[in-house]
DSSP file (Angstrom, degrees, kcal/mol; ACC not computed):
  #  RESIDUE AA STRUCTURE BP1 BP2  ACC     N-H-->O    O-->H-N    N-H-->O    O-->H-N    TCO  KAPPA ALPHA  PHI   PSI    X-CA   Y-CA   Z-CA
    1    1 A X              0   0    0      0, 0.0     3,-0.1     0, 0.0    29,-0.0   0.000 360.0 360.0 360.0 120.2   -0.1    0.0    0.0
    2    2 A X        -     0   0    0      1,-0.1     0, 0.0     0, 0.0     0, 0.0  -0.181 360.0 -84.1 -58.2 151.4    1.4    3.4   -1.0
    3    3 A X        -     0   0    0      1,-0.1     2,-0.3     0, 0.0    -1,-0.1  -0.229  50.7-126.4 -51.1 139.7    1.9    6.0    1.8
    4    4 A X        -     0   0    0     -3,-0.1    24,-0.2    24,-0.1     2,-0.1  -0.647  20.5-107.3 -91.1 148.2   -1.3    7.9    2.5
    5    5 A X        -     0   0    0     22,-3.1     2,-0.2    -2,-0.3    -1,-0.1  -0.383  39.1 -95.8 -69.6 153.7   -1.6   11.7    2.5
    6    6 A X        -     0   0    0      1,-0.1     2,-0.4    -2,-0.1    -1,-0.1  -0.521  42.3-118.0 -69.4 128.1   -2.0   13.7    5.6
    7    7 A X        -     0   0    0     -2,-0.2    -1,-0.1    21,-0.1    21,-0.0  -0.568  31.7-120.9 -71.9 129.5   -5.6   14.3    6.2
    8    8 A X        -     0   0    0     -2,-0.4     2,-0.4     1,-0.1    -1,-0.1  -0.183  17.8-118.7 -63.4 156.7   -6.4   18.1    6.2
    9    9 A X        -     0   0    0      2,-0.0     2,-0.4     7,-0.0    -1,-0.1  -0.809  27.9-152.8 -88.4 139.3   -7.9   20.0    9.1
   10   10 A X        -     0   0    0     -2,-0.4     3,-0.1     1,-0.1     4,-0.0  -0.894  15.2-156.3-112.7 140.8  -11.2   21.5    8.4
   11   11 A X  S    S+     0   0    0     -2,-0.4     2,-0.3     1,-0.2    -1,-0.1   0.722  81.4   4.5 -81.3 -19.0  -12.6   24.7   10.1
   12   12 A X  S  > S-     0   0    0      1,-0.1     4,-2.4     0, 0.0     3,-0.2  -0.993  74.3-108.4-158.0 159.4  -16.1   23.8    9.3
   13   13 A X  H  > S+     0   0    0     -2,-0.3     4,-2.3     1,-0.2     5,-0.1   0.812 116.7  60.4 -60.8 -25.5  -18.2   21.0    7.8
   14   14 A X  H  > S+     0   0    0      2,-0.2     4,-1.7     1,-0.2    -1,-0.2   0.907 107.6  45.7 -72.2 -41.5  -18.9   23.2    4.7
   15   15 A X  H  > S+     0   0    0     -3,-0.2     4,-1.7     2,-0.2    -2,-0.2   0.909 113.4  48.5 -68.8 -39.0  -15.1   23.3    4.0
   16   16 A X  H  X S+     0   0    0     -4,-2.4     4,-2.3     1,-0.2    -2,-0.2   0.857 110.9  51.2 -65.6 -29.7  -14.7   19.6    4.6
   17   17 A X  H  X S+     0   0    0     -4,-2.3     4,-1.3     1,-0.2    -1,-0.2   0.890 110.2  49.0 -71.5 -36.4  -17.7   19.0    2.2
   18   18 A X  H  X S+     0   0    0     -4,-1.7     4,-0.8     2,-0.2    -1,-0.2   0.848 110.7  53.0 -72.4 -33.4  -16.2   21.2   -0.6
   19   19 A X  H >X S+     0   0    0     -4,-1.7     3,-1.2     1,-0.2     4,-0.6   0.978 110.7  43.6 -66.8 -53.2  -12.8   19.4   -0.2
   20   20 A X  H 3< S+     0   0    0     -4,-2.3    -1,-0.2     1,-0.3    -2,-0.2   0.681 104.6  65.3 -69.9 -18.7  -14.3   15.9   -0.6
   21   21 A X  H 3< S+     0   0    0     -4,-1.3    -1,-0.3     1,-0.2    -2,-0.2   0.778 115.5  31.2 -70.3 -27.8  -16.5   17.1   -3.5
   22   22 A X  H << S+     0   0    0     -3,-1.2     2,-0.3    -4,-0.8    -2,-0.2   0.425 115.5  63.7-113.6   3.6  -13.2   17.6   -5.4
   23   23 A X  S  < S-     0   0    0     -4,-0.6     2,-0.4    -3,-0.1     3,-0.0  -0.946  71.3-127.8-128.1 151.7  -10.9   14.9   -3.9
   24   24 A X    >   -     0   0    0     -2,-0.3     3,-0.5     1,-0.1     4,-0.1  -0.769  13.7-141.6 -88.0 136.3  -10.9   11.2   -3.9
   25   25 A X  G >> S+     0   0    0     -2,-0.4     3,-3.0     1,-0.2     4,-2.0   0.750  83.3  90.0 -70.7 -27.9  -10.6    9.5   -0.5
   26   26 A X  G 34 S+     0   0    0      1,-0.3    -1,-0.2     2,-0.2     5,-0.2   0.824  87.4  47.4 -42.2 -44.5   -8.3    6.7   -1.8
   27   27 A X  G <4 S+     0   0    0     -3,-0.5   -22,-3.1     1,-0.2    -1,-0.3   0.575 118.1  42.6 -80.7  -7.1   -5.2    8.6   -1.2
   28   28 A X  T <4 S+     0   0    0     -3,-3.0     2,-0.4   -24,-0.2    -2,-0.2   0.664 112.4  47.2-103.5 -25.3   -6.3    9.5    2.3
   29   29 A X     <  -     0   0    0     -4,-2.0     2,-1.2   -25,-0.0    -1,-0.2  -0.944  64.7-137.0-129.0 140.0   -7.7    6.4    3.6
   30   30 A X    >   -     0   0    0     -2,-0.4     3,-1.2     1,-0.2     4,-0.2  -0.761  25.0-178.0 -89.8  97.4   -6.9    2.7    3.7
   31   31 A X  G >  S+     0   0    0     -2,-1.2     3,-1.1     1,-0.2    -1,-0.2   0.689  72.4  75.5 -72.5  -9.9  -10.3    1.3    2.8
   32   32 A X  G 3  S+     0   0    0      1,-0.2    -1,-0.2    -3,-0.1    -2,-0.0   0.822  98.6  45.1 -65.0 -31.7   -9.0   -2.3    3.2
   33   33 A X  G <  S+     0   0    0     -3,-1.2    -1,-0.2     2,-0.1    -2,-0.2   0.417  88.9 123.5 -95.9   8.4   -9.1   -1.8    6.9
   34   34 A X    <   -     0   0    0     -3,-1.1     2,-0.4    -4,-0.2    -3,-0.0  -0.323  44.9-154.7 -63.2 140.6  -12.7   -0.2    7.0
   35   35 A X        -     0   0    0     -2,-0.1     2,-0.2     0, 0.0    -2,-0.1  -0.970  18.3-113.8-121.1 141.7  -15.4   -1.7    9.0
   36   36 A X        -     0   0    0     -2,-0.4     2,-0.3     1,-0.0     0, 0.0  -0.494  36.6-176.3 -71.3 135.4  -19.1   -1.5    8.6
   37   37 A X        -     0   0    0     -2,-0.2     2,-0.4     2,-0.0    -1,-0.0  -0.880  14.1-144.3-129.5 163.4  -20.9    0.4   11.3
   38   38 A X        -     0   0    0     -2,-0.3     2,-0.4     0, 0.0    -2,-0.0  -0.962   7.3-163.9-128.5 145.4  -24.6    1.0   12.0
   39   39 A X    >   +     0   0    0     -2,-0.4     3,-1.6     1,-0.1    -2,-0.0  -0.710  15.7 175.2-127.0  73.5  -26.3    4.1   13.4
   40   40 A X  T 3  S+     0   0    0     -2,-0.4    -1,-0.1     1,-0.3     0, 0.0   0.753  76.9  43.7 -56.9 -29.7  -29.7    2.7   14.3
   41   41 A X  T 3  S+     0   0    0      2,-0.1    -1,-0.3     0, 0.0     2,-0.2   0.425  83.6 122.8 -98.3  -3.0  -31.0    5.9   16.0
   42   42 A X    <   -     0   0    0     -3,-1.6     2,-0.4     1,-0.0    -3,-0.1  -0.404  43.8-165.3 -61.3 122.2  -29.7    8.2   13.3
   43   43 A X        -     0   0    0     -2,-0.2     3,-0.1     3,-0.0    -2,-0.1  -0.926  25.7-109.4-115.7 140.9  -32.5   10.3   11.7
   44   44 A X        -     0   0    0     -2,-0.4     2,-0.1     1,-0.1    -1,-0.0  -0.308  39.4-100.6 -66.2 151.4  -31.9   12.1    8.5
   45   45 A X        -     0   0    0      1,-0.0     2,-0.3     2,-0.0    -1,-0.1  -0.425  43.7-164.9 -67.3 143.8  -31.7   16.0    8.7
   46   46 A X        -     0   0    0     -2,-0.1     2,-0.4    -3,-0.1    -3,-0.0  -0.918  12.0-154.5-130.4 156.8  -34.9   17.7    7.6
   47   47 A X        -     0   0    0     -2,-0.3     2,-0.3     2,-0.0    -2,-0.0  -0.995  19.7-126.1-141.2 128.8  -35.8   21.1    6.7
   48   48 A X        -     0   0    0     -2,-0.4     2,-0.3     2,-0.0    -2,-0.0  -0.555  33.2-178.1 -69.6 137.7  -39.2   22.8    7.1
   49   49 A X        -     0   0    0     -2,-0.3     2,-0.5     2,-0.0    -2,-0.0  -0.935  23.8-128.5-126.4 152.8  -40.5   24.4    3.8
   50   50 A X        -     0   0    0     -2,-0.3     2,-0.5     2,-0.0    -2,-0.0  -0.911  27.5-179.2-101.9 131.8  -43.6   26.3    2.9
   51   51 A X        -     0   0    0     -2,-0.5     2,-0.5     2,-0.0    -2,-0.0  -0.973  17.2-147.0-136.2 118.4  -45.5   25.1    0.0
   52   52 A X        +     0   0    0     -2,-0.5     2,-0.3     0, 0.0    -2,-0.0  -0.769  22.9 176.1 -94.0 131.3  -48.7   26.6   -1.2
   53   53 A X        -     0   0    0     -2,-0.5    -2,-0.0     2,-0.0     0, 0.0  -0.952  39.6 -95.8-127.6 142.2  -51.2   24.2   -2.8
   54   54 A X     >  -     0   0    0     -2,-0.3     4,-2.3     1,-0.1     3,-0.4  -0.345  38.0-122.4 -56.5 139.7  -54.7   24.8   -4.1
   55   55 A X  H  > S+     0   0    0      1,-0.2     4,-2.5     2,-0.2     5,-0.1   0.891 111.8  53.6 -54.8 -42.5  -57.2   23.9   -1.3
   56   56 A X  H  > S+     0   0    0      2,-0.2     4,-2.4     1,-0.2    -1,-0.2   0.922 107.9  49.6 -55.8 -45.2  -58.9   21.3   -3.6
   57   57 A X  H  > S+     0   0    0     -3,-0.4     4,-2.2     2,-0.2     5,-0.2   0.964 110.9  49.5 -67.2 -52.5  -55.5   19.5   -4.2
   58   58 A X  H  X S+     0   0    0     -4,-2.3     4,-2.4     1,-0.2    -1,-0.2   0.887 108.9  53.4 -51.2 -45.3  -54.7   19.5   -0.4
   59   59 A X  H  X S+     0   0    0     -4,-2.5     4,-2.0    -5,-0.3    -1,-0.2   0.928 107.3  51.4 -54.1 -49.5  -58.1   18.0    0.4
   60   60 A X  H  X S+     0   0    0     -4,-2.4     4,-1.7     1,-0.2    -2,-0.2   0.831 110.3  48.1 -60.2 -38.4  -57.5   15.3   -2.1
   61   61 A X  H  X S+     0   0    0     -4,-2.2     4,-2.5     2,-0.2    -1,-0.2   0.892 109.4  53.0 -66.4 -37.6  -54.1   14.5   -0.5
   62   62 A X  H  X S+     0   0    0     -4,-2.4     4,-2.1    -5,-0.2    -2,-0.2   0.882 109.7  49.0 -63.7 -37.2  -55.7   14.4    2.9
   63   63 A X  H  X S+     0   0    0     -4,-2.0     4,-1.9     2,-0.2    -1,-0.2   0.895 111.9  48.2 -65.6 -43.3  -58.3   11.9    1.7
   64   64 A X  H  X S+     0   0    0     -4,-1.7     4,-1.5     2,-0.2    -2,-0.2   0.918 113.5  48.4 -64.2 -48.3  -55.7    9.8    0.2
   65   65 A X  H  X>S+     0   0    0     -4,-2.5     5,-2.1     1,-0.2     4,-0.7   0.879 110.1  52.0 -59.1 -44.8  -53.7   10.0    3.4
   66   66 A X  H ><5S+     0   0    0     -4,-2.1     3,-0.6     1,-0.2    -1,-0.2   0.876 105.5  53.1 -62.3 -41.8  -56.7    9.1    5.4
   67   67 A X  H 3<5S+     0   0    0     -4,-1.9    -1,-0.2     1,-0.3    -2,-0.2   0.826 114.5  43.1 -61.3 -36.9  -57.4    6.1    3.4
   68   68 A X  H 3<5S-     0   0    0     -4,-1.5    -1,-0.3     2,-0.2    -2,-0.2   0.534 109.6-124.2 -90.2  -4.2  -53.8    4.9    4.0
   69   69 A X  T <<5S+     0   0    0     -4,-0.7     2,-0.3    -3,-0.6    -3,-0.2   0.899  71.3 117.3  52.6  44.5  -53.9    5.9    7.8
   70   70 A X  S   <S-     0   0    0     -5,-2.1    -1,-0.2    -6,-0.1    -2,-0.2  -0.952  75.7 -91.7-130.5 157.5  -50.9    8.1    7.6
   71   71 A X    >>  -     0   0    0     -2,-0.3     4,-2.3     1,-0.1     3,-0.5  -0.357  35.9-124.0 -70.1 145.0  -50.4   11.7    8.1
   72   72 A X  H 3> S+     0   0    0      1,-0.3     4,-2.0     2,-0.2    -1,-0.1   0.788 110.1  55.4 -64.5 -27.5  -50.8   13.7    4.9
   73   73 A X  H 3> S+     0   0    0      2,-0.2     4,-2.3     1,-0.2    -1,-0.3   0.874 106.6  54.0 -74.2 -32.8  -47.3   15.4    5.1
   74   74 A X  H <> S+     0   0    0     -3,-0.5     4,-2.6     2,-0.2    -2,-0.2   0.912 109.3  48.4 -59.7 -41.6  -45.8   11.8    5.3
   75   75 A X  H  X S+     0   0    0     -4,-2.3     4,-2.6     2,-0.2    -2,-0.2   0.914 108.1  51.8 -67.2 -36.8  -47.6   10.8    2.2
   76   76 A X  H  X S+     0   0    0     -4,-2.0     4,-2.5     2,-0.2    -2,-0.2   0.953 111.8  48.5 -59.8 -46.6  -46.5   13.9    0.3
   77   77 A X  H  X S+     0   0    0     -4,-2.3     4,-2.3     1,-0.2    -2,-0.2   0.883 111.7  50.6 -54.1 -45.0  -42.9   13.0    1.3
   78   78 A X  H  X S+     0   0    0     -4,-2.6     4,-2.3     1,-0.2    -1,-0.2   0.913 109.1  49.1 -62.2 -47.3  -43.4    9.5    0.2
   79   79 A X  H  X S+     0   0    0     -4,-2.6     4,-1.8     1,-0.2    -1,-0.2   0.879 112.0  48.3 -62.3 -41.0  -44.7   10.4   -3.1
   80   80 A X  H  X S+     0   0    0     -4,-2.5     4,-2.1    -5,-0.2    -1,-0.2   0.917 109.5  51.9 -65.3 -37.0  -41.9   12.7   -3.8
   81   81 A X  H  X S+     0   0    0     -4,-2.3     4,-1.3     1,-0.2    -2,-0.2   0.901 111.0  48.6 -54.1 -47.7  -39.4   10.2   -2.8
   82   82 A X  H  < S+     0   0    0     -4,-2.3    -1,-0.2     1,-0.2    -2,-0.2   0.804 112.6  49.5 -68.7 -32.2  -41.0    7.7   -5.2
   83   83 A X  H  < S+     0   0    0     -4,-1.8    -1,-0.2     1,-0.2    -2,-0.2   0.863 113.9  42.8 -69.6 -40.9  -41.0   10.2   -8.0
   84   84 A X  H  <        0   0    0     -4,-2.1    -2,-0.2    -5,-0.2    -1,-0.2   0.639 360.0 360.0 -84.2 -18.3  -37.5   11.3   -7.7
   85   85 A X     <        0   0    0     -4,-1.3    -3,-0.1    -5,-0.2    -4,-0.1   0.548 360.0 360.0  68.5 360.0  -36.3    7.6   -7.2
């Protein structure tokens, strides 16, 4: 295995993100020693948004959510995720 490059020190998560968007980790990490980990309680970050919908569309979404016994906002998120794949 060739000598690994020194891992840079980052001042912020944004700075680190920019760096890794432009660099490959191969020269910095020995992936042959990596171990799989699980984070069972980790929840994805979310951000609240404001979305204006025609009242009739919102009512139809709420009816569909009620049929499935799920909150209408969860149904909207599920539909968006399915559409975007």
